[in-house]
C-alpha positions, 0 to 999 in steps of 0.5 A: 708661744707660752713662756717656759723660762723665767728666773723664779722657775730657773731657780725652782728647777735648780738650773746651774747653767744653760745656753741662750740660743740665738736664732733667726728665721731660716728660709730657702735662699735658692740654689746659691744661697745669695738672697740678701737678708738681714740675718746677721743684723738680726743675730747681732741684735739677739746677742745684744739682747741676751747680753743686756738681759744677763747684765740686767740681773747680775745677782742671778746670771753670769756670762760664761765663755769657758768651762772656768767661767761656768765653774766660777758662776756656779761657785758664786751661786749664779746661773752660768749663761752661755751663748749659741747661734742656731744655724749657719744661715746666720753667718752671711756665708762668711767665716769673718762673721763667725769670728765676730760672733766668737768675740761676742761670746758665742760658744756653739754653732748649729751647722744648719736649721730647717733649711740647707745653707752654703755650708751644709745640708739640713735634715728638714723637719719631720721627714728628710729634705732632698740633699743639696751638697750631699752633707758638708760643702767644701766651705762647710769643711773649712767651717768645721776647722775654723770652729775647732780653731776658735773653740766653738762647739760644732752642733749637729742638731738639725743636720742631715745624717750625711752632714752629721757623719762627715762633721763627726769624722772631720772635727778634731774636737768633741761635738754636740747635738744641742737639742735632738732625741733618739730615732730608735725611739721615735723615727723622725728625721730630726732625731739621731739614728743608732748608727751615728750614736754608735760612732760616739766615743769609738776612738776611746778618748773622751774630750777628743775626736768623735767624743760628743753629747746628744742633748735630749729634746723635749719637743713633743713631735720629736718625742712620741706619737701625738698625745703620748709625749711625757716625762716617761717618754723623754726618759726613754730617749735618754735611756736609749742614747745611754744604751747605744752610745753610753751614759757619757754621751747624753745630756738635756737640751729641752728647747724650752721657749723654742717649742709651743708644746711640752711633754706631760710632766715637763711643762717648763724649766721648774720641772727638770727634777721630774726627769731626774726622779724618773731616771732614779726610778730606773736605777740611774746613779748619782754619777750617771745623773751628774753626767746627764745634768751637765758634767758630760757637756762640760767635758766636751766643752773642755775638749773643744777648748783643749783642741783650740789650744793645740791648734794655736800651738800648731800655728793653725791660722784663721781661714780667709776662704770666701764663698766662691759663689758670691757675685761681688768677687773679682774675676781672676785671669791668667796671663793668657786672659783666661778666667781662672 
């Protein structure tokens, strides 16, 4: 896989902040998602590697776990570095693991990757996967509440349409699609359909329920027909999302260093200004572009932080719910000996 990101090119692309995405392989685990794996270990190692790299270059990077941290980093001329986990299959079916990740700095969680998990259904890749839960599982609904309580962004990239609709309506905090494009432009399952785009902002309160940002993916097979992915085609996705959901609900989520190929004109992080230039040609204003480049994401992250503060004031406690299909849980019996 070619490298798309390094310090010189980050500076050339005028990048002020980005997420270091922590991802481990996603395989089908069978009907109960109980196959033993090393995913939690591997996730912890990746978080450790990311934090070690951030610490190795303190003149360039600054770890950020809040909107205040992002502002301080940019003011200091450093690149704000946030952490996200790309798939709830990396939780080991445990909300306790989620809380540990939060302590280590994780600030978004993608509900699924390309496979279903104990919490939610995935969309698959280019064509939809057959549903397993019909969207969120009961534990997945609890996961949404716990993410809101912690101030971790709910990420709906890779999720099925049913999962996305249910999560968008359930979450008290704004949500993101960290790297997804518009199905109305290119009709693959990984892209967001117009009916979901139209739900963004319907409650009329930015930073609150049903607010969100779709961060446009650059993966060529999610952008256009083979051979047609270009900076212009990516701009088409940006404009479509802006038209359907509003310019306050679109951002950039390239997936650089997570994809093998790139659109023409967007070969690596140094080329971000080419997308901005293309949108200037299409009469995007300075304010519009500021939102696309980061202000929209800052708004939803600030909204997640505010939701967490409200839930703390309300006395919402951490969930101790366990995955009910675990084979190591003791059997509870009533006074008559019947299994409860």
